[in-house]
C-alpha positions in Angstrom: -3.8 1.5 -0.7 -6.8 0.0 1.2 -6.3 0.8 5.3 -6.1 -2.1 7.2 -7.3 -1.9 11.0 -7.3 -5.2 12.9 -10.0 -5.2 16.0 -6.9 -6.1 18.0 -5.3 -3.0 17.0 -8.0 -0.8 17.1 -9.1 -2.0 20.4 -5.7 -1.5 22.3 -6.2 2.1 20.1 -9.5 3.0 22.3 -7.7 2.1 25.8 -4.9 4.5 24.4 -7.4 7.2 23.7 -10.3 7.0 25.5 -10.6 3.9 27.8 -8.3 5.0 30.6 -11.0 7.5 31.1 -13.5 5.2 32.7 -13.7 4.9 36.2 -12.4 1.8 36.6 -13.2 -1.8 34.3 -14.8 -0.9 30.5 -18.0 -2.7 30.7 -18.3 -5.8 27.6 -21.3 -4.1 26.5 -19.8 -0.8 26.0 -16.5 -2.3 24.2 -19.0 -4.0 21.8 -20.6 -0.8 21.4 -17.5 1.3 20.8 -15.7 -0.6 18.4 -19.0 -1.3 16.3 -19.0 2.1 15.6 -15.4 1.7 14.0 -16.8 -1.2 11.9 -16.0 -4.1 14.5 -18.5 -6.6 15.1 -19.2 -8.3 18.4 -17.8 -11.8 17.8 -14.4 -10.1 16.7 -14.6 -7.7 19.8 -14.5 -10.6 22.2 -12.4 -13.0 20.5 -10.0 -10.2 20.5 -10.1 -9.0 24.0 -10.1 -12.7 24.9 -6.5 -12.9 23.3 -5.3 -9.3 24.5 -6.4 -10.9 28.1 -4.0 -13.6 27.3 -1.0 -12.0 26.9 -1.6 -9.8 30.0 -2.4 -6.4 28.8 -6.1 -6.5 29.6 -7.5 -8.0 32.9 -11.1 -9.3 33.4 -13.0 -6.8 35.9 -16.3 -5.8 37.4 -17.6 -2.3 37.0 -18.6 -0.1 39.7 -22.6 -2.3 39.3 -21.3 -5.2 38.6 -21.1 -5.8 35.1 -18.2 -7.8 33.6 -15.9 -5.6 31.8 -12.1 -5.3 31.5 -9.4 -3.2 32.8 -5.9 -2.5 31.9 -2.6 -4.4 33.4 -0.5 -2.1 35.2 1.9 -3.1 32.5 -0.1 -2.1 29.3 -0.6 1.1 31.5 3.0 1.6 31.3 3.2 0.5 28.2 0.8 3.3 26.9 2.3 6.0 28.7 5.3 5.0 26.7 3.3 5.4 23.8 1.9 8.6 24.7 5.2 10.1 25.3 5.9 9.1 21.0 2.5 9.4 19.9 1.8 13.1 21.2 5.2 14.5 21.9 7.9 16.1 20.2 11.3 14.3 19.9 13.9 15.6 22.3 16.2 16.3 19.6 19.9 15.7 20.3 23.2 14.9 18.7 23.8 12.3 21.1 22.8 8.5 20.1 22.2 5.3 22.1 23.8 3.0 21.2 22.9 -1.1 22.4 25.0 -3.8 22.4 24.0 -7.2 22.6 25.1 -10.8 23.1 23.1 -13.6 23.7 24.3 -17.6 24.0 23.3 -19.7 21.2 21.4 -22.0 23.6 19.2 -18.9 24.2 18.7 -17.6 20.5 15.2 -17.2 21.4 16.0 -14.3 23.6 18.6 -12.6 20.3 14.9 -12.6 18.5 12.9 -11.5 20.5 15.7 -8.4 21.5 16.0 -7.8 18.0 12.5 -7.7 17.3 11.6 -5.3 20.4 14.9 -3.3 19.4 13.3 -2.5 15.7 9.9 -2.1 17.3 11.9 0.4 19.5 12.9 2.4 16.3 16.6 1.3 16.5 18.7 1.4 13.4 20.9 -1.6 12.6 25.0 -0.6 12.3 25.9 -4.4 12.6 25.2 -7.8 13.9 24.6 -7.2 17.9 25.1 -3.4 17.2 22.0 -1.3 17.3 21.5 2.5 17.5 18.7 5.0 17.9 18.5 9.0 19.1 19.5 9.2 22.5 16.2 10.5 23.6 14.7 6.8 23.5 17.1 5.5 26.8 14.6 6.0 29.5 12.1 4.0 27.0 15.1 1.7 26.0 15.4 1.0 29.5 12.0 0.5 30.9 11.4 -2.1 27.9 14.4 -4.6 28.6 14.1 -4.6 32.5 10.2 -5.2 31.6 11.2 -8.5 28.9 14.0 -9.5 31.5 16.6 -8.4 28.9 19.1 -6.1 30.3 21.3 -9.3 31.2 22.2 -9.5 27.5 22.5 -5.6 26.6 24.9 -2.8 27.5 23.7 0.8 26.8 26.2 3.4 25.7 25.3 7.0 25.1 27.5 9.7 23.0 28.3 11.0 19.4 29.0 9.6 15.8 32.6 10.4 15.3 33.1 8.6 11.7 34.4 8.0 9.2 31.6 8.4 6.8 29.3 11.4 7.6 26.6 10.8 9.8 23.7 11.5 6.8 25.2 8.8 4.9 25.5 6.4 8.0 22.0 7.3 8.8 20.7 6.0 5.6 22.9 2.7 6.0 21.5 2.4 9.6 17.7 3.1 8.7 15.6 2.0 5.7 15.1 5.7 5.0 12.6 5.3 1.6 10.6 2.7 3.1 10.0 5.0 6.3 9.2 7.9 3.6 6.6 6.3 1.9 4.9 5.2 5.5 4.6 8.6 6.1 3.0 9.2 2.6 0.5 6.3 2.7 -0.8 7.8 5.9 -0.8 11.2 4.0 -2.9 9.8 1.4 -5.5 8.3 3.6 -6.0 11.2 6.1 -5.0 14.6 4.2 -7.9 14.2 2.6 -10.3 13.5 5.4 -8.3 16.9 7.5 -9.6 18.8 3.8 -12.9 17.7 4.4 -12.8 18.8 8.2 -11.3 22.1 7.2 -13.9 23.3 4.5 -17.2 21.0 5.6 -19.5 20.9 8.7 -18.3 20.0 11.8 -18.5 16.3 12.5 -21.3 14.7 15.0 -19.4 13.2 18.2 -19.7 9.8 16.3 -17.9 11.0 13.6 -15.4 12.6 15.5 -15.0 9.4 17.4 -14.5 6.8 14.9 -12.3 9.4 12.7 -9.8 9.8 15.8 -10.1 6.0 16.4 -8.9 4.9 12.6 -6.5 8.1 12.5 -4.8 7.2 15.6 -4.6 3.3 14.8 -2.6 4.5 11.9 -0.7 7.0 12.9 0.4 5.3 16.2 2.7 3.0 14.4 4.8 5.8 12.6 6.4 7.2 15.6 8.2 4.2 16.6 9.2 3.2 12.9 10.7 6.6 12.6 12.3 7.7 16.2 12.8 11.4 15.7 15.8 11.2 13.4 17.4 14.6 13.4 15.9 16.7 10.3 19.8 17.8 9.5 19.9 14.6 8.6 17.2 13.3 6.4 16.2 13.9 2.6 15.1 17.7 2.2 11.8 16.3 1.0 11.1 14.3 3.8 7.5 14.0 4.2 7.4 13.1 8.0 7.2 17.0 9.0 4.1 17.1 7.0 2.4 13.8 8.4 3.4 14.8 11.9 0.9 18.2 11.2 -1.8 16.8 9.8 -1.8 14.3 12.7 -1.8 17.1 15.3 -4.5 18.8 13.8 -6.9 15.6 13.4 -6.1 15.4 17.1 -7.0 18.8 17.6 -10.4 18.6 15.4 -11.6 15.2 16.6 -10.6 14.0 20.2 -12.2 15.5 22.0 -15.2 15.9 20.1 -15.5 11.9 19.9 -15.1 12.1 23.7 -18.8 13.1 23.9 -20.1 10.3 22.3 -17.5 7.7 24.4 -19.0 9.6 27.2 -22.6 8.7 25.8 
């Protein structure tokens, strides 16, 4: 498998990993240099920044010395803070489930598509048309997302236990495509476990090498805690690769993130 990193995704990943540490806006020249170290050319940085600006993720701003730059919008900061809890935190596992039940009038069916796609991106599994389910620890992020998108009118949220009739492990296998989730974890391991082994046995990376390696690993990893929302381990197959993938990312983070910050600061 060839790993794909789009310029827009890498810019979002950069802001999540390092961009918030800047005092004020990140200069355009710094974005071009820092994304260039990850293999993105200057025209791609500029066009991707323009798209992120149109989507309201980035706002044009001036740096302290008057240079042109971009800063995160308030909404983007909230999105990244939710992402921090997913990407770096351990799921608060419980036996409870969060159930989202929605109904959208036919004349607003575009909102039905938006609801489905956003619930899927949050990690919900599908129980039946208009009924989606997720681990209960996602209730806060789900509520914030629905409020931000002005979709709360169409949704009711419930929290409780699964009472039957199939075994919960069998039901989970219907609600989520576990084979597809396992494949995503395995692909992450195929790409990044060799990188970790090289770090464990080889010389320490330079700040630029650490920065590039961390940005690429994070850009791949950050999607997984959304696709796999922290399902209870006892409900998953015995050979579930998610635990190993999480451990690999955690060690890459520990070895690379702060060393890479030295390159950003320079």
